[in-house]
N, C-alpha and C positions, 0 to 999 in steps of 0.2 A: 459415481463419476468423479474422478480426481481432477481438480482444477489447478492444484499446486504441485509442482514437482517436489518430491521429497528431498530435503536437504539435511543430512545428518549434522551439519554444523550449526543449524538453527538453535538446537538445544544449548550448544556451547555459548551462543550469544547471550542467552538468558542467564547462564551461569556467570558469564563475564560481567553483565550488568549488576547482578547481585553482589559479586565480589567488589566491584567498584564502589557500590553503595556501602558495603561493609567496611571497606578500608578508607572510605571518605576521600577517594581520589578526586581531585578537581582537575578536569582536563584543561581548564582555562589557566592553570598555574604553570603550564609548560611541561608537564610530566609526560605528555604524549605529543606526537606530531599531529599536524593538522589533518593528515589523511586518516588517522585513527579517530579523531574527533568527529569527522563527518560521518553521518549515518549511524551515530551511536544509539539513536532511538528510532524505532519504527512504530507507526500506529498499529495497535492491535486490530485485527479484522475478524469478522464472521462472514462466512460464505454459505448461502443456502440456495436451494432450487425450488421453484414452484412449477406448476404445470406449464406456465407460459414464459417464465423468465428465470434468470440467475441474478441473485442479489448479493452485493458485497457491501458490508457495513464496516466503516473504519472510524476508529476513535481519533478525532482531531481537535481536542479542546485547545483553545487559545491560538488556533491557526487561522489567520485571516483568510477570507474567501479568495482574495486576490493572490494569495500565496499558494493556492492549491491548483494543481494541473492534473487532468485526467485525459489520457489519450490511448488509442489502440494502434499498435504497430506490429505487423507480422503475427496476427492472431494472439497477441499478448497485450493485456491491459496494464498500463503503467500509471501508477499513482505516485505523484511526487509533490513536494511542497517544502515549506519551511516554517518552523515555529520560532518566532523571534523573542528574545529576552526583553523584558520590560525595562525601558530606559529610565522610568521615573523613580526607580529605587536604586540607590547606589549599592555596589557590591559590598561596601564596608558595612552597610546597614543590615544585611542578611544574617540571620542566625543559622539558617540551614537552607541548602538548595538541593532538592532531590529530583526535581523535574529536569528532563533533558531538553535542550534547545538545539536549533540548527536544522539543516536540511535532512530530508528523508526521501527514500524511494522504495516502492514496493512493485513487484512484477508478478502478474498472474497469467498463466497459460490458459487460454480460452478454448472451449470445445468448438468444433467446426460449425455447429448449428446456431451460432449467434448472429443476429441482425446487427451489423456494426453501425448502420445508419440510424438506429433508433435507441441509442444508449442515452440514459439520463442520469444526472448527478444532482442531488439535493443535500444541502448541509443544514441540519437543524439541531440545536442544542449540543453542538460539539460532536455530532455523529454525521459522517458523510455517507449517504446511501446512494450507491451506484446500481442502477437497474439495467440489465442487459436482456432484451427481448430475444426469445428463441424463435428460430425458423419453424414453420409448420413441418410436421413429419414428412409430408409429401414433397416438400422442398429439399429435404436432405436424403431422400431415397436415391440409390444409385440409378443411373440412367444408362440403358443399354444403347450403345452406338453401333449401328450397322456398318460393317466393313465392306466397301465395294471392291470388287475384283475387276481390273481392267486388263 
């Protein structure tokens, strides 16, 4: 069962991130516009299915719980948040910055058999676990509607 629509440009994003690291481009030095800077990183996710649920695990280290938002809209799970850069260390003190900071957003198309009112999200040790309960098979079976003739 495919939960994520295939996006051929996704692989290019990884190549772009590797090239940026290789060339040591600092987005904060004004080499790119603010629109390119946003969404430069996205948390890695694992999605798996059990008998009774679909589970999404997202890596969100150093993201404050209050900066994470999980919502379902039009059968799409939206995960968004922000990883803020530490203010206690001045930029001049850094020897190297390889982690990305800023806002992120991920979208996942959900199958029709999800109970949207029983979704749970727990963050532990930098991993956000979103559990989506599945409807029972009898709830998702097609129902024949009798057509009355008048």
